[in-house]
C-alpha positions as CSV (number, residue, x, y, z in Angstrom):
1,M,182.0,-72.7,-136.3
2,E,178.5,-71.2,-136.7
3,T,178.1,-67.6,-135.6
4,T,174.7,-66.1,-135.1
5,H,173.8,-62.4,-135.8
6,F,170.4,-60.9,-135.1
7,V,169.4,-58.0,-137.4
8,T,166.3,-55.9,-136.7
9,G,164.9,-53.9,-139.6
10,A,166.1,-56.6,-142.0
11,T,163.5,-55.6,-144.6
12,G,164.8,-52.0,-144.9
13,F,167.3,-50.5,-147.3
14,V,170.3,-50.6,-144.8
15,G,169.1,-53.7,-142.9
16,S,168.9,-55.9,-146.0
17,A,172.3,-54.7,-147.3
18,L,173.8,-55.5,-143.9
19,V,172.3,-59.0,-143.9
20,L,173.8,-59.7,-147.4
21,R,177.2,-58.5,-146.1
22,L,177.0,-60.7,-143.0
23,L,176.0,-63.7,-145.2
24,A,179.2,-63.2,-147.2
25,E,181.0,-64.8,-144.2
26,Q,180.3,-68.5,-144.7
27,G,180.0,-69.3,-141.0
28,N,177.3,-66.7,-140.3
29,T,173.7,-67.5,-139.6
30,I,171.4,-64.5,-139.5
31,V,168.2,-64.1,-137.5
32,C,166.2,-61.4,-139.3
33,G,163.6,-59.4,-137.4
34,A,160.7,-58.0,-139.3
35,R,157.3,-56.5,-138.7
36,A,154.7,-59.2,-139.4
37,K,151.6,-61.0,-138.0
38,D,153.4,-64.3,-137.8
39,R,156.7,-66.1,-138.8
40,D,155.4,-67.1,-142.2
41,Q,154.7,-63.5,-143.1
42,A,158.0,-62.5,-141.7
43,R,159.8,-65.0,-144.0
44,I,158.0,-63.7,-147.0
45,R,158.9,-60.1,-146.2
46,V,162.5,-60.9,-145.4
47,E,163.1,-63.1,-148.5
48,S,161.5,-60.4,-150.7
49,A,163.7,-57.7,-149.3
50,L,166.9,-59.8,-149.6
51,R,166.1,-60.7,-153.2
52,E,165.7,-57.0,-154.0
53,A,168.9,-56.1,-152.2
54,A,170.7,-58.7,-154.2
55,R,169.2,-57.3,-157.4
56,L,170.5,-53.9,-156.5
57,A,173.9,-55.4,-156.1
58,G,173.6,-56.8,-159.6
59,R,173.2,-60.5,-158.7
60,E,170.7,-63.1,-157.6
61,L,170.2,-64.3,-154.0
62,E,171.5,-67.9,-153.7
63,A,169.6,-70.7,-152.1
64,G,172.5,-71.4,-149.8
65,E,172.3,-67.8,-148.4
66,L,168.5,-68.2,-147.7
67,A,169.2,-71.4,-145.9
68,R,171.3,-69.4,-143.3
69,V,168.5,-66.9,-142.7
70,S,166.0,-67.3,-140.0
71,P,163.1,-64.7,-140.1
72,V,161.3,-63.9,-136.9
73,V,158.6,-61.4,-135.8
74,F,160.0,-58.3,-134.3
75,D,157.7,-55.3,-134.1
76,L,159.1,-52.5,-131.9
77,A,156.5,-49.9,-132.9
78,G,153.7,-52.1,-131.6
79,G,155.5,-53.0,-128.4
80,L,156.1,-56.6,-129.5
81,A,159.4,-58.3,-129.5
82,T,160.6,-61.9,-129.8
83,T,163.2,-63.9,-127.9
84,V,166.0,-65.5,-129.9
85,D,165.8,-69.3,-130.3
86,R,169.4,-69.4,-131.5
87,A,171.5,-68.6,-128.4
88,P,174.0,-67.4,-127.8
89,V,174.0,-64.5,-130.3
90,H,177.3,-63.1,-131.3
91,A,176.0,-59.6,-132.2
92,M,172.6,-57.9,-132.1
93,W,172.3,-55.3,-134.9
94,H,169.5,-52.8,-134.2
95,V,168.7,-51.2,-137.5
96,A,165.0,-50.8,-137.2
97,A,163.8,-47.2,-136.7
98,A,161.1,-44.7,-137.4
99,Q,162.3,-41.9,-139.7
100,R,159.6,-39.3,-139.6
101,T,160.8,-35.7,-139.1
102,E,157.5,-33.9,-138.5
103,E,156.6,-32.7,-135.0
104,Q,153.3,-34.6,-134.9
105,Y,155.2,-37.9,-134.9
106,R,157.3,-37.0,-131.8
107,A,155.5,-39.6,-129.6
108,E,155.8,-42.3,-132.3
109,L,159.5,-41.6,-132.7
110,A,160.1,-41.8,-129.0
111,R,158.2,-45.0,-128.7
112,T,160.0,-46.7,-131.7
113,N,163.5,-45.2,-131.6
114,V,164.0,-44.8,-127.8
115,T,161.8,-47.4,-126.1
116,G,162.2,-49.7,-129.0
117,T,166.0,-49.6,-128.7
118,Q,165.7,-50.3,-125.0
119,T,163.6,-53.4,-125.8
120,A,166.1,-54.5,-128.4
121,F,168.9,-54.2,-126.0
122,E,167.1,-56.3,-123.4
123,V,166.5,-59.0,-126.0
124,A,170.2,-58.9,-126.8
125,R,171.1,-59.2,-123.1
126,A,168.7,-62.2,-122.7
127,A,170.2,-63.9,-125.8
128,G,173.7,-63.6,-124.4
129,A,174.8,-61.3,-127.2
130,R,178.5,-60.3,-127.0
131,R,177.9,-57.0,-128.8
132,F,174.9,-54.7,-129.3
133,C,175.4,-52.7,-132.6
134,F,173.1,-49.7,-132.8
135,V,172.8,-48.1,-136.2
136,S,172.3,-44.4,-135.5
137,D,172.5,-41.3,-137.7
138,A,175.5,-39.1,-138.3
139,S,173.3,-36.1,-139.1
140,S,171.9,-36.3,-135.6
141,A,175.4,-35.7,-134.2
142,L,176.0,-33.0,-136.7
143,V,172.9,-31.1,-135.8
144,A,173.9,-31.3,-132.1
145,T,177.5,-30.1,-132.8
146,E,178.3,-26.5,-131.8
147,G,181.7,-26.3,-133.3
148,A,183.0,-27.1,-136.8
149,V,183.8,-30.8,-136.2
150,A,181.6,-33.6,-135.0
151,F,183.6,-35.9,-132.8
152,E,183.1,-39.6,-131.9
153,R,181.7,-38.9,-128.5
154,A,178.3,-38.6,-126.7
155,C,176.0,-35.8,-127.7
156,D,173.4,-34.0,-125.6
157,P,169.9,-34.8,-126.9
158,L,168.7,-31.5,-125.5
159,A,170.9,-29.7,-128.0
160,V,168.4,-30.5,-130.8
161,T,164.7,-29.9,-131.1
162,E,163.8,-31.8,-134.2
163,P,162.1,-35.0,-133.0
164,Y,163.8,-37.6,-135.2
165,H,167.4,-36.4,-134.3
166,R,166.5,-36.1,-130.6
167,S,165.1,-39.6,-130.5
168,K,168.3,-41.1,-132.0
169,L,170.5,-39.2,-129.5
170,E,168.2,-40.1,-126.6
171,A,168.6,-43.8,-127.6
172,E,172.4,-43.3,-127.7
173,Q,172.4,-41.6,-124.3
174,W,170.4,-44.5,-122.7
175,L,172.7,-47.1,-124.3
176,L,175.9,-45.4,-123.1
177,A,174.5,-45.3,-119.6
178,Q,174.0,-49.1,-119.4
179,R,176.3,-51.2,-117.2
180,G,176.5,-54.9,-117.9
181,G,175.2,-56.8,-120.8
182,P,176.6,-56.8,-124.4
183,R,179.5,-54.5,-125.4
184,L,178.2,-51.4,-127.2
185,A,178.9,-50.2,-130.7
186,I,177.1,-47.1,-132.0
187,F,177.4,-46.6,-135.7
188,R,176.6,-43.1,-136.8
189,C,176.0,-43.6,-140.5
190,V,175.8,-40.9,-143.1
191,T,173.0,-40.9,-145.6
192,P,172.8,-44.2,-147.6
193,V,172.6,-43.8,-151.4
194,G,172.4,-46.4,-154.2
195,H,174.6,-49.5,-154.4
196,S,178.2,-48.8,-155.4
197,K,178.0,-51.2,-158.4
198,T,174.7,-50.3,-159.9
199,G,173.7,-47.0,-158.3
200,E,170.3,-48.3,-157.5
201,A,168.3,-48.0,-154.3
202,F,164.8,-49.3,-153.3
203,A,164.2,-46.6,-150.7
204,R,163.2,-43.2,-151.8
205,R,164.5,-41.0,-149.1
206,G,167.0,-38.2,-148.7
207,L,168.8,-37.4,-152.0
208,D,167.0,-40.3,-153.8
209,R,163.6,-38.9,-152.9
210,F,164.6,-35.3,-153.7
211,A,165.8,-36.5,-157.1
212,H,162.5,-38.2,-157.6
213,E,160.6,-35.0,-156.8
214,L,162.8,-33.2,-159.3
215,R,161.8,-35.7,-162.0
216,L,158.1,-35.2,-161.2
217,L,158.6,-31.4,-161.5
218,R,160.4,-31.9,-164.8
219,D,157.6,-34.0,-166.1
220,L,155.0,-31.5,-165.0
221,M,156.9,-28.6,-166.7
222,T,157.1,-30.7,-169.9
223,D,153.4,-31.3,-169.8
224,Q,152.9,-27.5,-169.5
225,H,155.3,-26.8,-172.3
226,M,157.9,-25.4,-170.0
227,G,160.3,-28.3,-170.3
228,S,163.4,-26.2,-171.2
229,F,162.8,-23.3,-168.8
230,L,165.2,-24.5,-166.1
231,A,167.8,-25.2,-168.8
232,H,168.1,-21.4,-169.1
233,R,167.1,-20.1,-165.7
234,A,168.9,-21.1,-162.5
235,V,166.9,-22.1,-159.4
236,N,167.6,-20.2,-156.2
237,L,168.1,-22.2,-153.0
238,R,168.7,-21.3,-149.3
239,A,171.0,-24.3,-148.8
240,N,174.7,-23.7,-148.0
241,G,176.6,-24.8,-151.1
242,Q,179.8,-25.1,-149.1
243,A,178.4,-27.6,-146.7
244,F,179.7,-31.1,-147.0
245,F,177.5,-33.7,-148.6
246,H,177.8,-36.7,-146.2
247,A,176.7,-39.9,-148.0
248,L,177.9,-43.3,-148.9
249,P,176.6,-46.2,-151.1
250,V,174.5,-48.5,-148.8
251,D,176.8,-51.6,-149.4
252,L,179.9,-49.6,-148.3
253,L,178.1,-48.6,-145.1
254,A,177.2,-52.2,-144.4
255,D,180.7,-53.4,-145.2
256,A,182.3,-50.9,-142.9
257,M,180.0,-51.7,-140.0
258,A,180.7,-55.5,-140.4
259,R,184.4,-54.9,-140.6
260,I,184.4,-52.6,-137.5
261,E,182.4,-55.1,-135.5
262,A,184.8,-57.9,-136.5
263,S,187.8,-55.9,-135.6
264,G,187.1,-56.2,-131.9
265,S,187.6,-52.5,-131.3
266,E,187.0,-51.4,-127.7
267,S,185.5,-48.0,-128.8
268,S,181.8,-47.4,-128.5
269,I,181.0,-44.7,-131.1
270,F,182.0,-44.9,-134.8
271,H,181.4,-42.4,-137.6
272,V,180.7,-44.4,-140.8
273,A,181.3,-41.6,-143.3
274,N,183.1,-40.7,-146.5
275,A,186.6,-39.5,-145.7
276,T,186.5,-36.9,-148.5
277,P,183.0,-35.8,-149.1
278,P,182.2,-33.2,-151.8
279,R,180.4,-29.9,-151.2
280,V,176.6,-29.7,-151.6
281,E,177.1,-27.3,-154.5
282,L,179.1,-29.9,-156.5
283,V,176.5,-32.6,-155.9
284,F,173.7,-30.3,-157.0
285,R,175.6,-29.4,-160.2
286,R,175.8,-33.0,-161.1
287,L,172.2,-33.7,-160.1
288,F,170.7,-30.7,-162.0
289,F,173.0,-31.5,-165.0
290,A,171.3,-35.0,-165.1
291,M,168.0,-33.2,-165.3
292,G,169.1,-31.0,-168.1
293,W,168.9,-27.9,-165.9
294,C,171.2,-25.1,-165.0
295,A,173.2,-25.4,-161.8
296,P,171.3,-23.7,-158.9
297,N,172.3,-20.6,-157.0
298,F,172.9,-20.8,-153.3
299,N,172.3,-18.4,-150.3
300,V,170.3,-16.1,-152.5
301,A,168.5,-13.0,-151.0
302,E,164.8,-13.6,-150.2
303,K,163.7,-10.9,-152.6
304,H,164.9,-12.9,-155.6
305,F,162.9,-16.0,-154.8
306,T,160.1,-17.0,-157.1
307,T,157.3,-19.5,-156.4
308,L,159.2,-22.2,-158.2
309,D,162.3,-21.4,-156.1
310,E,160.3,-21.7,-152.9
311,H,158.8,-25.1,-154.0
312,L,162.3,-26.6,-154.7
313,D,163.9,-25.1,-151.6
314,K,161.1,-26.5,-149.4
315,A,161.5,-29.9,-151.0
316,W,165.2,-29.9,-150.3
317,A,164.8,-28.5,-146.8
318,R,162.9,-31.7,-145.8
319,Y,165.9,-33.9,-146.6
320,H,169.0,-31.8,-146.1
321,G,169.7,-33.0,-142.6
322,A,172.8,-31.2,-141.3
323,Y,173.9,-29.6,-144.6
324,A,173.1,-26.1,-143.3
325,R,176.7,-25.8,-142.0
326,P,180.0,-26.9,-143.4
327,L,180.8,-29.4,-140.6
328,E,183.4,-32.1,-140.7
329,I,183.0,-35.6,-139.3
330,A,185.9,-36.9,-137.2
331,Q,186.7,-40.6,-137.5
332,P,189.7,-41.7,-135.3
333,A,188.0,-44.8,-133.9
334,T,186.5,-45.8,-137.2
335,L,189.8,-45.3,-139.1
336,A,191.7,-47.3,-136.4
337,A,189.2,-50.2,-136.6
338,L,189.1,-50.3,-140.4
339,G,192.8,-49.6,-140.9
340,G,192.1,-46.9,-143.4
341,A,189.5,-44.4,-144.8
342,I,186.2,-45.1,-146.5
343,E,186.0,-43.4,-149.9
344,H,184.0,-43.9,-153.0
345,G,183.7,-41.9,-156.3
346,I,180.0,-41.4,-156.2
347,V,180.3,-38.9,-153.3
348,T,184.1,-38.2,-153.2
349,A,185.2,-34.7,-154.0
350,S,188.2,-35.7,-156.1
351,T,186.1,-37.8,-158.6
352,M,182.7,-35.9,-158.8
353,G,183.8,-34.6,-162.2
354,E,182.5,-37.7,-163.8
355,P,178.8,-38.7,-163.4
356,R,178.2,-41.9,-161.5
357,P,175.1,-44.2,-162.0
358,S,173.1,-43.0,-159.0
359,I,173.5,-39.4,-160.0
360,V,173.0,-39.9,-163.8
361,Q,170.0,-42.1,-163.2
362,A,168.6,-40.0,-160.4
363,G,165.6,-39.0,-162.6
364,A,164.8,-42.5,-163.7
365,D,161.7,-44.4,-162.5
């Protein structure tokens, strides 16, 4: 029996990984929404993204997989949407989102992440979708958490001021208030990193982008004959080294979401996170080791900061999300739906002693 899934943001890092995971089930047909001027352009963008996602997984995209993909135009930022010509839809996966963090993008974030989510939900309702799966951000819930643990429950958007996090929580709040239509599943995902098999990613954001900036700095220092300086002098950072580094390989995020949806769980909020995350300090040690540098110092007094320290600390501050405090992520609904915890050596405290590909290769082009 054919089962249709609709995935928005199918050309993105998480969206394309999710499409590949859904295609692993032979009876699935995937409608892939993408920003494009017409359906032909949407097909080109979607096929290109899926081929790249398959490459990151260490394989090639098969013709039989492409035959079960139906690209359509779906541009939430421009206020355009499409109806689904394959009804009814089993599940609508809303992955598309704007991820700017700067204050000047607040209006764009509200339009794309809040109004766009409302549009996607109405498309799902019109298509007769049984479930609306909203891919949210675990760091938004962490930022809004007052205690030491983030629970799988609604968060107050007014508890945060940063525009990206507020937009995600406002979208969650609106969805949770809806009555009628598809059953809701909110997936609060931790930071996606490179594929579990290859360590590769095609989106430079979060840790991947920070590692890229470290590489650029290393190259600049080499050009200025300072290449070994940071091998002997530790950088000072304001980050809390004891905070948990919440991240998972993108394919494990996609697999967990697909399995939770298939479980038929009646819960509405799920924390898709590593059950045993390492501390930020441990991750930085491995990352700086890969660069050939000393491990950084954390929570250093301001008077000890140099211009170089300020540069690196500012770069990390743009990506650290909720790493300022050592918060834990509760996962009772997630663990019940999966029948166990999500763990992986790349970001698991017990196995961070050995470098994994995405850490070792963090400075590669």
